[in-house]
BAFIVO-365176 format. One record per residue (C-alpha): residue number from 0; x, z negated, y. Coordinates in steps of 0.1 Angstrom, whole numbers, plus 5000, padded with zeros to 4 digits. Last residue first. Example, Ala and Ser with C-alpha at 12.3 -4.5 7.8 and 13.67 -1.06 7.14 Angstrom:
ATOM, resi, xx, zz, yy
ATOM, 1, 5137, 4929, 4989;
ATOM, 0, 5123, 4922, 4955;
This chain:
ATOM, resi, xx, zz, yy
ATOM, 206, 9712, 8392, 0375;
ATOM, 205, 9730, 8365, 0394;
ATOM, 204, 9767, 8355, 0387;
ATOM, 203, 9764, 8316, 0382;
ATOM, 202, 9801, 8297, 0391;
ATOM, 201, 9796, 8261, 0384;
ATOM, 200, 9824, 8234, 0396;
ATOM, 199, 9816, 8203, 0376;
ATOM, 198, 9829, 8170, 0396;
ATOM, 197, 9851, 8143, 0390;
ATOM, 196, 9858, 8106, 0405;
ATOM, 195, 9890, 8091, 0409;
ATOM, 194, 9877, 8068, 0441;
ATOM, 193, 9903, 8082, 0466;
ATOM, 192, 9902, 8118, 0450;
ATOM, 191, 9866, 8121, 0455;
ATOM, 190, 9861, 8153, 0433;
ATOM, 189, 9888, 8162, 0409;
ATOM, 188, 9878, 8193, 0388;
ATOM, 187, 9860, 8200, 0360;
ATOM, 186, 9852, 8237, 0354;
ATOM, 185, 9819, 8258, 0342;
ATOM, 184, 9828, 8300, 0347;
ATOM, 183, 9813, 8327, 0343;
ATOM, 182, 9776, 8314, 0334;
ATOM, 181, 9753, 8346, 0338;
ATOM, 180, 9719, 8344, 0362;
ATOM, 179, 9683, 8352, 0353;
ATOM, 178, 9689, 8367, 0321;
ATOM, 177, 9669, 8341, 0303;
ATOM, 176, 9698, 8329, 0282;
ATOM, 175, 9719, 8325, 0315;
ATOM, 174, 9695, 8305, 0331;
ATOM, 173, 9680, 8285, 0303;
ATOM, 172, 9720, 8275, 0297;
ATOM, 171, 9721, 8264, 0335;
ATOM, 170, 9691, 8241, 0331;
ATOM, 169, 9701, 8226, 0299;
ATOM, 168, 9734, 8219, 0313;
ATOM, 167, 9718, 8204, 0343;
ATOM, 166, 9696, 8182, 0324;
ATOM, 165, 9703, 8151, 0340;
ATOM, 164, 9727, 8121, 0332;
ATOM, 163, 9760, 8138, 0326;
ATOM, 162, 9759, 8164, 0352;
ATOM, 161, 9750, 8136, 0377;
ATOM, 160, 9778, 8116, 0364;
ATOM, 159, 9805, 8143, 0367;
ATOM, 158, 9792, 8151, 0403;
ATOM, 157, 9777, 8189, 0405;
ATOM, 156, 9793, 8214, 0426;
ATOM, 155, 9780, 8249, 0431;
ATOM, 154, 9792, 8284, 0438;
ATOM, 153, 9760, 8308, 0433;
ATOM, 152, 9772, 8345, 0428;
ATOM, 151, 9758, 8380, 0439;
ATOM, 150, 9753, 8407, 0413;
ATOM, 149, 9715, 8408, 0423;
ATOM, 148, 9712, 8393, 0456;
ATOM, 147, 9705, 8356, 0461;
ATOM, 146, 9673, 8341, 0472;
ATOM, 145, 9662, 8334, 0439;
ATOM, 144, 9690, 8320, 0425;
ATOM, 143, 9692, 8295, 0451;
ATOM, 142, 9653, 8288, 0442;
ATOM, 141, 9663, 8281, 0409;
ATOM, 140, 9693, 8260, 0413;
ATOM, 139, 9669, 8236, 0431;
ATOM, 138, 9658, 8225, 0396;
ATOM, 137, 9687, 8201, 0395;
ATOM, 136, 9671, 8180, 0415;
ATOM, 135, 9689, 8172, 0452;
ATOM, 134, 9702, 8138, 0465;
ATOM, 133, 9696, 8103, 0448;
ATOM, 132, 9725, 8112, 0424;
ATOM, 131, 9747, 8141, 0430;
ATOM, 130, 9740, 8180, 0437;
ATOM, 129, 9746, 8184, 0473;
ATOM, 128, 9785, 8183, 0475;
ATOM, 127, 9791, 8220, 0475;
ATOM, 126, 9761, 8243, 0477;
ATOM, 125, 9776, 8279, 0481;
ATOM, 124, 9753, 8308, 0477;
ATOM, 123, 9766, 8345, 0477;
ATOM, 122, 9752, 8381, 0487;
ATOM, 121, 9720, 8366, 0503;
ATOM, 120, 9685, 8378, 0511;
ATOM, 119, 9674, 8386, 0475;
ATOM, 118, 9639, 8363, 0479;
ATOM, 117, 9629, 8357, 0511;
ATOM, 116, 9637, 8319, 0526;
ATOM, 115, 9612, 8290, 0532;
ATOM, 114, 9629, 8271, 0501;
ATOM, 113, 9604, 8256, 0475;
ATOM, 112, 9609, 8220, 0477;
ATOM, 111, 9636, 8199, 0468;
ATOM, 110, 9663, 8217, 0488;
ATOM, 109, 9647, 8200, 0520;
ATOM, 108, 9653, 8224, 0548;
ATOM, 107, 9661, 8221, 0583;
ATOM, 106, 9675, 8255, 0591;
ATOM, 105, 9709, 8269, 0607;
ATOM, 104, 9715, 8305, 0617;
ATOM, 103, 9748, 8322, 0624;
ATOM, 102, 9768, 8298, 0614;
ATOM, 101, 9805, 8291, 0628;
ATOM, 100, 9802, 8276, 0661;
ATOM, 99, 9813, 8240, 0651;
ATOM, 98, 9790, 8225, 0673;
ATOM, 97, 9760, 8236, 0653;
ATOM, 96, 9774, 8220, 0624;
ATOM, 95, 9775, 8187, 0641;
ATOM, 94, 9739, 8191, 0649;
ATOM, 93, 9730, 8197, 0615;
ATOM, 92, 9744, 8166, 0601;
ATOM, 91, 9726, 8146, 0623;
ATOM, 90, 9696, 8165, 0615;
ATOM, 89, 9700, 8159, 0579;
ATOM, 88, 9678, 8182, 0557;
ATOM, 87, 9707, 8211, 0553;
ATOM, 86, 9705, 8246, 0557;
ATOM, 85, 9732, 8266, 0564;
ATOM, 84, 9733, 8308, 0572;
ATOM, 83, 9766, 8327, 0575;
ATOM, 82, 9768, 8364, 0584;
ATOM, 81, 9801, 8388, 0579;
ATOM, 80, 9823, 8363, 0560;
ATOM, 79, 9858, 8367, 0571;
ATOM, 78, 9876, 8341, 0551;
ATOM, 77, 9875, 8318, 0584;
ATOM, 76, 9840, 8321, 0585;
ATOM, 75, 9835, 8309, 0549;
ATOM, 74, 9863, 8276, 0556;
ATOM, 73, 9845, 8267, 0586;
ATOM, 72, 9813, 8270, 0565;
ATOM, 71, 9825, 8249, 0538;
ATOM, 70, 9829, 8217, 0563;
ATOM, 69, 9799, 8225, 0585;
ATOM, 68, 9786, 8194, 0589;
ATOM, 67, 9763, 8192, 0560;
ATOM, 66, 9761, 8227, 0546;
ATOM, 65, 9735, 8217, 0521;
ATOM, 64, 9730, 8252, 0510;
ATOM, 63, 9756, 8273, 0529;
ATOM, 62, 9740, 8309, 0523;
ATOM, 61, 9763, 8337, 0528;
ATOM, 60, 9760, 8373, 0538;
ATOM, 59, 9793, 8391, 0529;
ATOM, 58, 9823, 8407, 0539;
ATOM, 57, 9853, 8391, 0526;
ATOM, 56, 9849, 8410, 0493;
ATOM, 55, 9861, 8404, 0456;
ATOM, 54, 9831, 8388, 0448;
ATOM, 53, 9840, 8362, 0421;
ATOM, 52, 9878, 8358, 0434;
ATOM, 51, 9862, 8348, 0471;
ATOM, 50, 9837, 8328, 0461;
ATOM, 49, 9861, 8306, 0436;
ATOM, 48, 9886, 8304, 0466;
ATOM, 47, 9856, 8292, 0487;
ATOM, 46, 9844, 8267, 0466;
ATOM, 45, 9881, 8253, 0457;
ATOM, 44, 9886, 8250, 0497;
ATOM, 43, 9854, 8230, 0501;
ATOM, 42, 9857, 8206, 0474;
ATOM, 41, 9891, 8191, 0482;
ATOM, 40, 9882, 8156, 0496;
ATOM, 39, 9910, 8133, 0502;
ATOM, 38, 9887, 8103, 0507;
ATOM, 37, 9901, 8091, 0541;
ATOM, 36, 9914, 8124, 0558;
ATOM, 35, 9891, 8148, 0543;
ATOM, 34, 9857, 8128, 0538;
ATOM, 33, 9866, 8103, 0565;
ATOM, 32, 9874, 8129, 0595;
ATOM, 31, 9847, 8147, 0586;
ATOM, 30, 9818, 8123, 0583;
ATOM, 29, 9825, 8102, 0614;
ATOM, 28, 9802, 8118, 0635;
ATOM, 27, 9775, 8125, 0606;
ATOM, 26, 9776, 8090, 0591;
ATOM, 25, 9746, 8077, 0614;
ATOM, 24, 9727, 8110, 0603;
ATOM, 23, 9737, 8109, 0569;
ATOM, 22, 9727, 8072, 0562;
ATOM, 21, 9692, 8078, 0578;
ATOM, 20, 9691, 8108, 0558;
ATOM, 19, 9698, 8090, 0525;
ATOM, 18, 9667, 8065, 0537;
ATOM, 17, 9643, 8093, 0543;
ATOM, 16, 9653, 8108, 0509;
ATOM, 15, 9644, 8076, 0489;
ATOM, 14, 9660, 8048, 0474;
ATOM, 13, 9698, 8054, 0486;
ATOM, 12, 9720, 8043, 0458;
ATOM, 11, 9744, 8067, 0458;
ATOM, 10, 9749, 8072, 0494;
ATOM, 9, 9748, 8035, 0502;
ATOM, 8, 9776, 8035, 0480;
ATOM, 7, 9794, 8061, 0499;
ATOM, 6, 9790, 8047, 0530;
ATOM, 5, 9806, 8015, 0517;
ATOM, 4, 9837, 8032, 0506;
ATOM, 3, 9844, 8033, 0470;
ATOM, 2, 9868, 8018, 0450;
ATOM, 1, 9891, 8036, 0423;
ATOM, 0, 9877, 8049, 0395;
């Protein structure tokens, strides 16, 4: 693995959610440039591609969970999504996302708690770069499935070391076996190119 940027070390080792949000709030105005130009981050493009392939339509109501500064949101809007909602727990990140002008609604929500969003509200959900150490627990996938309409998809990434150290595979398998959401894809892809890390891309079809 290549050398990690200092900011990324702080993110991966934050001792609390509050500490993590302080890092993100202070990073928000540099986030897009450093992530895309310095780190070689390509997960947003891959996520939108997988969503479009899975749904076969562009006119969708999409929840961008853990939207950050709106990197995925911009691509979703460019792809023609009809309604776009973003949620994140960092006020600084949400302020940057709002400046992009692509979301129809933005909400400050902690994804480690039950979401204050109605069930069956979205045709699809993206959650890119959020499932990683010190961030959001695997169990949040249940809430993402709850707010997704039957036949819709969840497209999310899980940093590979987080996938290996948590119960993610057991949780995804349980959702599949219990008939909550069918596994369509689990694929290993490059994550942060500058450090040589990888992530799992997961596509679930809500039943």
